N, C-alpha and C positions, 0 to 999 in steps of 0.2 A: 469725558472718556480720553484715555492715553492712545493713542494712535500706535501703530506699530513704529512708524519714523522715530516717536517722542522716546520710545521702550528703548530702540537701540541706542540712542542719543546717550540714555542712562546707563545702558551696557555698555557703552564706550568709554564714558565717564569712571565708572568702577572700576573696568579693566587697566584704565589708564594709572589710575591711583593706585591700584593691588599689585601691579605687573613684578617689583620687588620682590613684595611679600608671597605671592602666589609663586613667582619663579625659585625662590630660595627655596620652597616648601616640599621640593620632591612631587610625587603623587599622592595628594592628600587625599585621605578619606574622609568622606562627612556623611551624618546621618540626615543633615537637612542641606537647603538650599543655599550657595555661597551669595547669593542674590533674589531676591523674592521681588519683583514689581507688581504694585496692584495698580490695576487698569481702570478703577473709577467705571463701573458701567451707568448708562445711564440710567436717572431718576424716572416714574412715571410720568412726572412733568414734562423732563427730555424728549420721553418717547413721545410724548402726544404733542409735542411742539416741532418734530421733526423726526416722523417714524423711519422717514428712510433713510436718512443720515445715521438713527442709529442699526438699524438692521444691515446695512453697508459695512460700519464697524465692525460688529460681531462675525458676519459673513467672512469680511479679511482676517479677522482672529481665528476663525475655522477653519479656514485652507492654507492657513499659514504653515508650511512643512517646518517642524522642530527636530534638532538633533533627537538621539536618542535620551539625554541626559535631561532633556526640557521636558517641561508640562505647563499644560494648560490648566488652571482649575475652572470650572463651571458651576455653575448654581443654577437654579430655577426660581426666577422673581414671579410670584404671583401678585398681578395691580386689577383693582376693581375696576376699572375702564379698559384695560387689554387682556386681561387675561393670563396665562402662565408662559414666562418668556424664560428659555434659556440663554444666559449671559455669557460672557468669562469675563472672570473676576481676580486673577491673580497666574502673572508669567513667573517659574519656579526654573531657576537654573541651578544646577548642582557642583558643578566642575567647573574649573577655568576654560578646559574648552569648551564647554557649551557657551559660558561668556561669551568667548570669541568668536565661537561659530555666530552665533545670534548677531553680536554686536558688530561685526564685517568694518570694514577701512582698516586706516594705519594702526590703531590701537591692536587690531586683532593680527595684523601682518608682524608685528614686534613682537606679542605673546608669541605666537609662532616660533619666530628667530628665536626669541630669547629660551624660551622650552627646550629647542634641539640645542642650543650651548650648552645649557644647562646641565641635560642628560650626557653630553659630552664629556664638560666636566668632571661630572659624577664617576664617569666609566674609567675617567682617566685617572684621577687622583683623588675619588674615594667619595661616598656618599655619606661625610662626615656634617657636623655641626658646622667645623670652620671654613667648611668649603660652601656649604650653603649662605654663610655668613658673607662670603666673598661675593657669591652671585648677587645677595640682595644688595651691596654696596655698590657693586661694581655695574649694575641693573643698565646704567644707560650707555654704559661703554662698551658692553657684551653687546647692546642692540645694535650700536651706531657702527660694529667693524662689519668690513665688508669680508668675504668668505674667507681669501688668502691671510687679511690680519689676523683673524680669529686664528687661524692654523697656525700661524708664526707663534702666537703667543702660546699656545698648546706646548706646542713642542720646543720652544725655549724654556718654559716652567720644567718641562720633563728634562730635557738636556743640563737645566742647573739642581735639579734634584739627583740627578745621577752622577754629578760632575762638578766636585768643590772648588770653588774660584777664590777661596780666600787670597787674598794681597793684589788679583788683577784690577786693573782699569777696565773700565768698560767697552774701549777700541779694542783689548785684548781678550774679547769674550769671542771664540772660535766655533760662532752658532751660525749656523745658514740664515742668511738671512738677515742679522743681526748686525747693525754698526752703532756707532756712538749716538748719531741723532735717534736713530729707532728706538734703542733703550732707551732713553732720555725721555721718550715721548711716550713709553710705555711701560716704564720702571715701577709705576703705582700698583696696576693691575698685577705685574709681574710677582713685583715683592709680596703682593697680597695672598697670591694663590702660593708662593714658595713658601711663605708663612706658613700657612692653612694645613700644607702636606705633611710640613718638615718639624713643624714646633719651632723654628727657628726664626726670627723677627731680620735677622742682618744677614743678606747675601754672602757679605764679607767683602765687596766690591770697594774698593780705594777712589772715593772722587777726588776730582780737582776741586784746592778750596776756593772758593769765589774770590775775586778780589776786588775790594774796596779804591776808589780812586783818592787821592789826599792833594793837594797844593796849599804848598807852606806859602801863605802870602807875606812874609816878615822873613827876610834872608836871615836874619841873626837866630832864629828859631830852628834854622834848617840842621841836618845833622851831614854832616862831611858834603857839603855845598847842594845836596840835592833836595828840589823844591817842586817838583813834581811826580808823582810815582803810585804804583799800585800794588797792594800787596794784600795778602792772607789779613782773616781779624786775629789769626793766632799770633802772627808777626808783628802785627799793630799793637796787638797788647804788650809789647816788650817795650815799645818806644817812651821816652822818658821826655815828653813837649811839654811847654807850661803856658800855654797861649794865654792871652786876657780872655779871648773870647773863642769858640769856637762857629765857624758856617756853617750848616747842613742846609744844603741846596737840592731840591729831585732832582735837575735834569741837569745834566754834564755839561752841557754848552756852557749855562750861565756859570758854572766854577770854572770852566775853560777863559771866560771872559773878564775875569775879576782882575783888579788890577793888584800892583803890590799896596799891602794894609799892614802897617805895626801892629804888631800882637796877634795875629789874628791867621788863623790856619785852616782853608774849606775842607768840606769832604762831601763827597758825592752820597745821598743819603739814599738815590738809587730806590725811590716809591718806599714800599712798605719795608725794607730792609733796614729802615731807619732805628728799629729796636735795636739790632743790632750794632749798627756804628755808636748810640745813647750807651752802650754797655763797655764802651774803651775807658779803661782807666781814667787816661789823659781829657778824655773828653767830660768823662763822670765830674774833674778836677776843673772843670772851667765850664762858666756861664754861657749857654748856647742860642743864639740866632738862627731862625729856623723859616726860611722861604721856601715856599712850594705852589703849586699849580691852585688857582682859587675856584677850588671847585669841591666835591662834597667826599672825594676821594684824598684830596689835599688836608682836609680836616682830620679825617681819619689818619694818617700817616701822622700827623702832627699830634693826633691824640695818643698813639703809639710811641711815640718820641718821649711824650712827657710820663707814659708808664713806666719810661725806663731813665729817665733824668728829672731833677728835681726843678731844672733852671732853664728854662726853655722858655725865649722870646719869640713869637712869629713877627714878620716885617711883611706888609703888604698882603695880609692877610682879612684884612677889614672890609667894611661896608661900603666906605668912600672910596676906596680904590677900585671895588670892583663896581659901580657906579658912573667912577670918572673916565672908566673904559669902555663902557656899553657898547661900543662900536667893535669892539675885538672879540666879543664874546663868541665862540662857539657850545654846541650841544655836547653835554659830557653826555657819553656813548652808554656806559654802565653807571649811573647812580650808587653811591653807597647809601643805605638808607638807617645806618645804625646813629645811637645816640653818643655822642661823646663828651661825657662828665667832666674831662679834665680843661673844655674850652673856656676860655673868658666871654665876660659878658658880651664885649664888641665881636670876637669872633663867632658868638651864636649867632648873633644877629645876622651877620655874612651869611652865616649857612643857612639860615632860615632865607634870607632875602634871594638866595640866588635858586633856593628851592622853589619859592613863591614864584620866580620868573621862567620855570620851565625847566631847571635843572641844566642852567646855564652852567660856563667854565671859563675862566680868565686865564689860560696858559702863560707860564712863568714869563718866558721868551718873550711875549709879545707886547707887555709892560716895556714904556720908552726908556733906555738905558740910564739917561739920565736922571729921570724920575726914581729908577729904581736906585741909582748909587745915593742921592740925595736921602732917601728913608732910610738905607741900610746905614747913612753918616749917624741920621738921627737917633736908631735906636742904638748904635753902638756908643754914642756917647750917654747915653741913657745908660747902658751899664757898666760904664768906666764910671758914671758918677754916684750909683748904686754900690758900687766895689769899695767907694774911698771911707 
């Protein structure tokens, strides 16, 4: 027998799973029920074993108030020892509102907010397939916004649709309540709504180029004597460096701590930006030593770097290093569950071990500096021998 509480749990789960789909469908009409829950009425044996429980179960369903679009199917069962009994067999909920009204709880409140905001977007920007696609793609964002933030998003998109901003930078946008920080945080949904409304995928806003930090560890390679600088990728592409190898590190502090090193240039990989670094012409022409955090995301970054560069050797990203520094482990907050086919056998074993240990993390800067330098020197010498 499915209790009312159990049926509500089923409705909440379905509503949560279908929020985006139902919210982006406008006001769907259906000839059938969006959700049909079989109530599994008692058998004759169950009735005989506990007739009071079965009667209470049927009575609870009988007195339950249902919305206009919800129906409860009843059937008459004829049992030899009990006689004819009328029992509820199925709950049918036709519309998303019916599902939400019955489900209650947080999913119902989320549905109410999404439905209201989806209606506002359709009224403001049109009930079109592109707008509905945005609602579906940004369902969670639309639900999480407070009223003021949602209103600002709608007003900002409306203003951008009416006023071309080609050539302006984010801080130059004369929109009430919008500054550079706000625009950066909300750019995804603003751009999506703008594109859905105008059929243009480009706002025309000029972005500041992201800078990549570089340290030239061999002064003879320096251009104009500059050994420590940050520049956009477009400018780094123009440099004519010829290092013996490039050191790519995940953390900036490790870059800054490096001593002078003949033939070496160190580049801040900055997490998942390594694929951009790996495509720099002078990096492409040189072997790369990569050192990142010993965790699942560190191996994901290594995999991405190898996807853009043919010759990448990892340093201090092996199982021995992990186990030798057990006392320095911390928990990785958001483990990466991907598979990375560019990892070597040793790297795969290290990844498996840190996952088996409970998604642990050995941060790059926690490894004693002299231990790190010794390993870097060994890897550097191996690269030198290979290139001879």
